[in-house]
C-alpha positions in Angstrom: -15.9 10.5 53.6 -15.0 13.8 52.0 -12.3 14.5 49.5 -11.1 17.2 47.2 -10.2 16.3 43.6 -8.1 18.6 41.4 -8.7 18.0 37.7 -6.3 20.3 35.9 -6.7 23.7 37.5 -10.3 22.9 38.8 -10.9 21.7 42.3 -14.2 20.0 43.3 -15.4 18.6 46.6 -16.5 14.9 46.6 -18.2 12.9 49.2 -18.3 9.1 49.3 -20.9 7.1 51.3 -22.0 3.5 51.5 -25.7 2.8 52.0 -26.9 -0.8 52.2 -24.0 -2.1 50.1 -24.3 0.5 47.4 -21.8 3.3 47.0 -22.8 6.9 46.3 -20.6 9.8 45.2 -21.7 13.4 45.6 -19.8 15.9 43.4 -20.7 19.6 43.5 -24.1 18.8 45.1 -25.0 16.1 42.5 -25.4 12.5 43.9 -24.6 9.5 41.8 -24.8 5.7 42.5 -21.4 4.4 41.6 -19.7 1.0 40.8 -16.1 0.9 39.8 -14.5 -2.3 38.5 -11.0 -3.0 37.0 -11.2 -4.6 33.6 -9.2 -7.9 34.0 -5.8 -8.1 32.4 -5.6 -4.3 31.5 -5.0 -0.8 32.8 -8.7 0.0 32.2 -11.5 0.6 34.6 -15.3 0.5 34.1 -17.3 3.0 36.1 -21.1 2.9 36.3 -22.7 6.2 37.4 -26.4 6.0 37.8 -26.4 3.2 35.2 -24.3 5.0 32.6 -21.1 3.2 31.7 -17.7 4.9 31.4 -14.4 3.3 30.6 -11.0 4.9 31.3 -7.4 4.1 32.1 -5.6 5.4 35.2 -1.9 5.7 35.6 -0.4 6.9 38.9 2.3 9.5 38.9 4.1 11.6 41.5 1.4 14.3 41.7 -1.7 12.0 41.4 -3.1 10.2 38.4 -3.4 10.6 34.7 -6.9 9.6 33.7 -7.6 8.9 30.0 -11.0 8.2 28.5 -13.6 9.3 26.0 -13.5 12.9 27.3 -9.8 13.2 26.9 -6.7 13.0 29.1 -6.6 14.7 32.5 -4.2 15.1 35.4 -6.1 14.3 38.6 -5.0 14.5 42.3 -7.1 13.6 45.3 -6.7 15.0 48.8 -8.5 13.9 52.0 -10.6 16.7 53.6 -8.3 16.8 56.7 -5.2 17.3 54.6 -7.0 19.9 52.5 -8.0 21.8 55.6 -4.5 21.6 57.1 -2.9 22.8 53.8 -5.3 25.8 53.6 -4.7 26.7 57.3 -0.9 26.7 56.9 -0.9 28.3 53.5 1.1 25.4 52.1 1.1 25.2 48.3 -0.3 22.1 46.6 2.7 20.1 45.1 6.4 20.8 45.4 8.5 23.2 43.4 11.7 22.3 41.6 12.3 19.4 39.1 9.3 17.1 38.6 10.1 13.5 39.1 8.4 11.0 36.8 8.2 7.7 38.7 7.2 4.1 37.9 3.5 3.5 38.7 4.2 -0.2 38.9 7.2 -2.6 38.8 8.4 -3.4 35.4 11.2 -3.5 32.8 12.3 -0.4 30.9 12.1 -1.4 27.3 13.2 1.8 25.7 14.2 5.3 26.8 12.9 7.9 24.3 14.6 11.1 25.7 18.0 12.3 26.8 19.2 14.7 29.4 18.8 18.3 28.1 15.9 17.4 25.7 12.9 19.9 25.6 9.6 18.0 26.1 6.0 19.1 25.9 3.2 17.8 28.1 2.1 14.4 26.8 5.4 13.7 25.1 6.5 10.0 25.4 9.6 9.6 27.7 10.1 5.9 27.9 8.4 2.5 27.4 7.8 0.5 30.6 6.7 -3.2 30.3 4.6 -4.4 33.2 2.5 -7.5 33.2 3.4 -8.2 29.6 1.9 -4.9 28.5 4.0 -2.0 27.1 3.1 1.3 28.8 4.2 4.6 27.3 5.3 6.9 30.2 4.6 10.5 29.2 5.6 14.0 30.4 3.0 15.6 32.6 4.2 19.1 31.9 6.3 21.1 29.5 10.0 21.4 30.4 13.5 20.2 29.9 14.7 16.8 30.9 17.3 17.4 33.6 18.0 13.8 34.5 17.3 10.3 33.2 17.5 7.6 35.8 16.4 4.6 33.8 18.1 2.6 31.1 16.8 0.1 28.6 16.6 -3.4 30.1 16.6 -2.1 33.6 14.1 -3.6 36.1 12.4 -1.0 38.3 10.2 -1.1 41.3 7.0 0.9 41.9 7.9 4.4 42.8 11.4 4.3 41.1 12.5 7.7 39.8 12.7 7.4 36.0 13.0 10.9 34.6 13.2 14.4 36.0 11.8 17.4 34.2 12.3 21.1 35.1 
């Protein structure tokens, strides 16, 4: 299977294949044997690439995922090869314009709202605290901007995908 991953402004082609129960990932012509496991009771994952171990956290947001690990924090989005080809053929832009919705990556309880409508925020600034599975997760801005709407309140229960904050 072929995918295109965007990491920040960089786009790379990735191929996944299974051979005799093993998974191989090819990125920019380099092939790696891969094994990905979720660390129990956490938001962390353990990835083995050709025997080297990497640990990272992954949080889903509206435009993809925020990946944090030893190399830093990155915004990552993945697109199937078919969708990628269709987008290129139609000239469609990747992502939507207008206010950016920050949504809940999982169901939980909003413990604290840290911003108000009209507040200027920088990429990475904490917006609110969402408790899920007895863990408190800091939801952060994925870009610089101004908070144009806050849809969550402290104590509110939210479902996965619920709109929490909008930034323009």
